[in-house]
N, C-alpha and C positions, 0 to 999 in steps of 0.2 A: 289548612293549620291552625288549629285551636290554640292561642295567645292567651296567655295566664299569670297572675302573679297569684302566691302564697306565699301568707306571711304567717305566724303563730295562731293571730284570730281575725286574719281578714284574707278572703279568697276573691278574686278579681277574674272574671272569663271576658273576653271579646265572645259572647254568645248569647242565645237566648235560651230559656225553657220552651219546649215544647211537646207535650204531652208526658211529662216527668225524665226528655232526654235531653242534653245540652247540645244544642245544634249553631258551630260555629257563625259568628257574624262579624260584619265588618264596621257595621253601623249601632250595634245595640252592646253594652255593658250588661252582665251580671254578677252582684256582690252576693257572698256567704258570708254573714256575721259570726265568729265564736261556734265554729262548728260542732267544736268539741264540750261545747258548755261550761266554759271555764267559769264565767261570770253571771250574776243574777240581773238579769235587764228588766226592769221595766219598760213600758210603750213608747214613754216618752224618749228616754234613754237610746233607743232604737231608732227612733225617728232624726234625733239629733247626729247620729251616725250617716243614716241616708242623705239628710242634707247637708254635711260636710261631703259627701261623695260626691252627689250631685255638685256642689260649689267645685270641688278639685274637677272633675269633668269638663265643667265649663270652665276653669282656668287652663284646662288643655287644649283646648277647641282651637281646631285651625293644624294643630300638630300632626305629625303621622302617629297611625296607630302603631303600636311597639311594644313589645317587650318591655322595653327600661320606660317607656310611658306607664305603661299597668303599675310597675314594680314601685315608681315613683309614687302614684296615688296609694297603693297598697300600705308603703312605709308610712306615709304622711297620715294615713287612717289608725296604722298602727301606736303612733304617736298619740293620737286624739283619743283612743282608746285607754291607754294610759292616764292623761290627763284626766279622763273621766272616773277610773277607777280612783285616782289620787283627791280627786275634790267630794269623793263619797257618794257622785251620781251612781256609779255600778259597785256591787261587791264581790267576791271572790264564791263561787260554788262549792260551799263544803260536802255536797252530796255527790260530786260528781267522780267518775272514775277514776281518777290521778287528780289530786290535788298537787300543784308544783308552785304554786307562786311566781308564774313566770314574768310579773312584771313588777316583781318585789314582795316584799314581806309585808303583810296588813300591819297597819298602825294600828296601836291600842293606845287610847287616852288615858294619861293616869287618873 
């Protein structure tokens, strides 16, 4: 059975990609960041999310791999993405198919 966690901007699978197919795994996690392209990402911002993901996975080492564990990591990453938006590291993609400001309205400087 494929374990997964899906939030608005983070999807985590207990699986690996093999020839563009998702193959369940008990030892590998795969992350999909912002699948709907709601944000504009620099390579550095993406690397920050990957590093945070690795940190959270390392913190949960030794625990059973469960949906709860994956949801906890996904939720923590969702909060991290919000912090990146709030500090200006990433921005809303105004050319996405449906702009919905899911992390709050953009701040406008006076």
